[in-house]
N, C-alpha and C positions, 0 to 999 in steps of 0.2 A: 378348429385350432386358431385360425386367424382372428376370430371374434374374441376368443379367450385372451389372446395376446393383446388385442387392442384395448380390452378392459384393463389389463395389467398396465399398459402404457399410459392410459388416461389417469389411472389412480396414482401411479408412481411419478409421472413426469409432467403432467399438465395442470394448470390452474384454471379454476372457473372464472367466469367473466367478472364477477364481483371482486374476487381476490386480485384479479389483474388491475382493476381500477384502484384498489387499495395499494397495490404495489407501485403503480405509477405515481400516486399521491406521496407515498413514502419517499421515493427518489426525488420528487419535486421539492419536498421539504428539505432533504439533504443537500440538494444543489443550492437552494437558497441560503442555508446556513453556511455552506462552504464558501460560496461566492462572497457573502457578507464578511466572513472572517478574513478571507484572503486580502480583500481590498483594504480592510482595516489595518493590516500590518504595515501599510506604506506610510502611516502617520501623516497622510495628506488629505484625509477625508474626515467628515463629521462622524465621530464614534457613535453618537446617538442614533444616527440613521442606519449605520452598519449593524448595530446591536438590535435595532428594531426589526431589520431584515432577519437577523438570526433568530430572534424570538418567534417570528412568524414561522420560520423553518422548524424550530423546536416544537411548536404547537401542532404542526402537521405531521412530522415524522415520528414522534413518540407514540401517539395513539395508533398510527398505522403499523408501526413495528410490533406493538403489543398484539394487534389483530393477526399479523402474519406469522408470528413465532409458533412453532410446534415444540412441545416440551418432551417429545419422545426421541430418544437416541437408541438406535438399534444395536450398535456395537457396544458390548458390555465393558470392554476395557476403556474405551473413550468415555463412556457414561460415568464410570467411577472417577477417573482422573479429572474429567471436566467439571464434575460437581464440586470436587475439592478445590479446583482452580477458581471457579466462580465464587465459592464461599470465601476463599482467601482474598480475592479482589474486593469483595464487600468489606472485609476486615480492613484492608488498606484504605478504602474510602472513609469508613467510619472513624478510623484513627486520625484522619486528616481533616475532618469537618470542623470548620470555624464559622460560627454564625455571626458574621459581620458583613457589612456592605461590600468591602473590597474583595473578601474571600469568595462571596457568592458570585460576584461579577466574574471573577477569575475562573471559577469552576464551570460556570455556564457558558461563557463566551470565548474562552481560550480553547480552540479546537485541538491544539497540539498537546497541551498538558492539563486541561481541565478534566472534569468528572466524566465526560462522554468517552474519553479514552478507555475508561474501565468498563464501558458497556459494549465495546466493539466485539469482544468474544461472544456476545449473544447472537451475533450474525451466524454463528454455527447452527442456531435453532431456526433460521429462516428456511422456507421451503426449498428443497432440492429439486427444483423443477426446471425444465429447459427454458421456459419463458423468463424465469428469474435470471438465468445466466445471459439470456439474450438482452434483457433490459440493462444488465451491467455493462455490456459492450456498448450499448447506446449511451449510457450515462458517462462512460469514459470519454467518448467522442465529444459529448457536451462540455465536459470539463476541459478537454483540449481546446475547444472553440473559445471558451471563456479565457483560457490561458493566452491565446492569441490576441484577444481583445485587450486584455490587461497589458500585455507586452506592448501593443501599439500605443496605449495610453501613457505608458511609463518608459518609452524607448530611450529617452534621454538618460534617465537614471540607470537603466540597464546597461547602457553603453559606456558608462564611466569606469575607467580602469583604475581609479585611485583606490588603493586598498584601505585607506583611512576613512573612506566614505561608508559608514556603517549602514546608512539608509539604503544605499545601492546594494550592499551585500545582503541585507535582510530581504529586500524585494526579490532578488535572484533566488534566495533560498526558499522563501515562502511560496512564491509563484511556482517554482519548479516542483518542489516536493508535494505541494498540495494539489496542483492541477495537472502538471505535465507527466510526472513519473508513471501514473497508471496506464498511459499509452503503451508502456512496455508489455503489458499483459495482452494487448491486441496483437503485438508482434509475436508473442509466444504462442498465441492461438491462431496463427496465420491462416490455417486451412479453412476457417469458418468465416472469413471476411472477404469482401470484394477487394480487387487490386487497388481501387481508389481509397478504400479505408485503410489498407495496409500502408499505402503511400503517405496518407495523412498522419498516421502514427509515427512513421519513420521521420517525417518532416518535423514533427514536434520534438522528437529525440535530438535531431540535428540542431535545432534552434536552442534547445536546453544545453547541449554540450557547448555550443558557441558562447552562450552567456556565462557558462561555468568557466570557460577558458579565460574570458575577459576578467572575471572576478577572481581567478585562480582558486576556485573552490574544488579542492582535490577530492573530498568526499563525495561531492555531487558528480564529479566526473566518473568516479568508480561506480557509483550507483547507476549511471546511464549507460556506461560502456560494458560493464560486466554482463548484463543480460543478453547483449548481442552475441556473446560467446555461447551462452546457454541456448539461445534461439538457433544459432547456427548448428549446434549439435542436434537439435530437434529436426532441423531441415535435412541434415545429412542422413538421419535415421529414417527418413520417409522418401519414397520414390516420387511423390507428387510435388507440384509447385516448382518445377525446375527453373522457370523463368525468374521466379522470386529468389531462388537460391543464387542464381547468377547475379541479380541486383544486390543481394546481401553481400556476396563475395566482393563485388566492385566497391560497395560502400565500406566494408571493413578494410579492404586493401587500401582504399583511398585515405581512410582515417590513419592507418599505420604509416603510409608514405608521408602524408602531410605532417603528422606529428614528428616523425623522424627528421624530416628536413627542417622543420621550424625549430625543433629543440636543438638541432646541430648548429643552426645558424642564428639562434635566438639573440635578439638585441633588447636593450632595456625598453625601447619604445615600441617593440613589436607586439604582435597579438599574444605571444607566449612570454612576453617580458615579465609580467607579474608572476606567472606560473614558475618561471625560472628563478625569480627572486626568492620565492618561497621554497622551491626545490624540495629538499628533504628536511626543511625547517620543522623542528619538533614543537608543535603547539599543544600537545596533549599531556606531556609528562608532568607539567606543573599542576594542572587541575587533578590529574590522577593521583599524584603524590599528596595533594591536599585531601583528596577523598579518602585515601588509605589511612592517613594520619588521624582524620576526624571520626572515622567509623569505629565503633566498639564491637566486640564479639557479638553482643545482642543485636546491634544494628545490622551486622552482616547476616545474621540468621533471619531476623524479622522485618528489617527495613525500618523506615521512619514515617511511613504513611503518605497519604496523598500530598500533603504540604511539606514533606520532609526536605531538609536542606543540609548542606555541609559547608564548613567554613573554608573559604578560598578567597582571600582578599587580593585586590590588585588585578583582577581579571576583567571584570565588567566595567564599562564606562558609567560614570555617575553612580557608582554603588554607594550604599549608605551603611549597611551592616557588615558587608564582607561575606555574607552567606549567599550561596547559590542553590536554586531549586532544581537545576538541571545539570547533567554532565553529558557531553557530546557522545560518549560511548554508550550505546543503548543497553549493553549487557550490564554495565554499572548503574545505568538509570533504573533498570528493573530491580537491582539490589537495593539501591537508595530508597525506593518507595516500598518494595515488598520483600526485600531480603533474598537470600539464596533459595528460600522456599518458593517464592514466585518464579524465579528463573528455572528451578528444577521442574516444577509442574508444567511450565510452558514447554520445556524441551521434551518432557514425557509425552506430550500431545503431538508436537510437531515432527519429531524425528520418525516415529513409526508411520506417520502420514506420508512422508517422502517415499519410503519403501513401498507402501501400498500403491501410490500413484505411479511410480516409475516401473515397478516390476510385476504388478498384479492388475494391470488395466489393459483395455482393448482400444483405447482412443487417445487422441492428442490432448483433449480437454483435461483428462486426469494427469497425463504426463506434464502438461504445461502448469497445472496446479502444483504438482510436486516441485517443478523447477522454480516456481515463484517462492515456495517455502525455502528452498535452498538459497535463493537469492537473498531473502530476508535474513536468514541466519548468518550469511556471510557479511552482509552490509550492516549488520547491527553493531559491528566494531567501529567502523569509521563514521557512522551516521546515526540519526535518530529515526526509527521506523514506527515505534509505538506511539501513535498519535491518532486523533479522530479524523483520519483522512482516508481516501479511497485506497491508497497503497497498503495500509494496515488492515482495512476492511477486507481487501482481496486475500490477505493471508488467511483469515478465518473462513472465508468462502472456499479457499483452496483446501483448507483442512477438511471441511465438510464434503467436498468432492472426493478427496482421497479416501475418506473413511466409508463412502457410500458404495456398496456393492452394485447397486442398481446403476449408478452413473458410470462406474468403472467398467461395467460389462456392456454398455451400449456400443454397438458397432460404429466404426468411424464414418461410414457412408451415411448412416442414419443422421448423425449429428451435422455433417456437412450439408445434407439436404435441408435440414430444419433451419440451421443458422443462416443459410444463404437465401432464405425466403420462403421455403416450402413448409408451411405450418403443419401439414399432414404428410410426412415422409412415408415411404413405403414401409408397411408393417413387417415385423419379423414373425416367423412362425414360433410356436411354443417350443419346438425342438431346438431352435437356434438359441432361444433364451436359456434353456436348460443346459445346453452344451457349453455356454459361457459362464454358467453359475459355478461358484467355488464350493 
């Protein structure tokens, strides 16, 4: 029985040596592309150098991704909806293709709104193997380290509280959302990491919150603080990790106390001065009104394609035409590019995944994956998630976890042993696997 069980585990959960090398190369290419793009958003470096780094990354991660993908989806419901969704994404890209120099540069090198954004759902086809998830944890740490390095290089810009300084604002937004936010997933999957790694992730979050307060980025604050509530719920639902629960309680309590005191006694030149200045300032109604007025019934249904825009003059600095290609509310962004059809198919995939991960699973990995999807669906109103960044990639990886019976049925202790360094954790008996099967 044990031998039979080991064969099942090796087939379902482990990658061969060659595939591991390919996987490492893929993530190396992705990190190059992400690091090159993030630094280019500062407007202080040579774009040609950054784009050269991105090209190297593209040439590495695309062939590696093609090698890694498996085109078999076991869940029939997911298979049907997913095929429709991918086909619709292809329609969005084809409708927006413009064969000119500027358009090609934008689609290739803009990680937030370029063409690679529409390839992220293909991460659902990546191998659902334990080593794949283990590498993801490692890459999140690497992105966090790059975030710290970039913060050190641009600390003067990050510390500027002048709300009129758009360069400082952009640096905070791009650095945080591209490099720092994925560390939240490490906190969600706390049981699989050493205390030092959890402390590192929490440190990244605290730093991000600090810079968001300086720049009064309310959406970013919600992005960073909301998952702490979800994490705390996971902690309370599990008997393990009591020391870390205490630390989380202290951290959350400290944040609440400091916020309360500072907001109560806020002064114009204080840390929270800018945040208080903005307060409940409405910065979305105007662009949303422009969006509603410019969209026709056909646009609402089908969207306007990859390069779709809406007319909203007077918003962006140095605008030329008055047309904008992005809207800060991600739900409307999906509709702008792919219409209600795109949003509907997306929700048909993600909502069932939440229920599978939360209520039909035996481990924290599946529940954390479901929580990540919940976080994305909530945060899509005040911020932009659909980008070629790790935070959006994690969404589709989470969907894959939640739809996989094999992953959902792995006992918790097995995953803890594996992710904490034991490559060959204790084997389950065949009876244990059958007992957990649905």
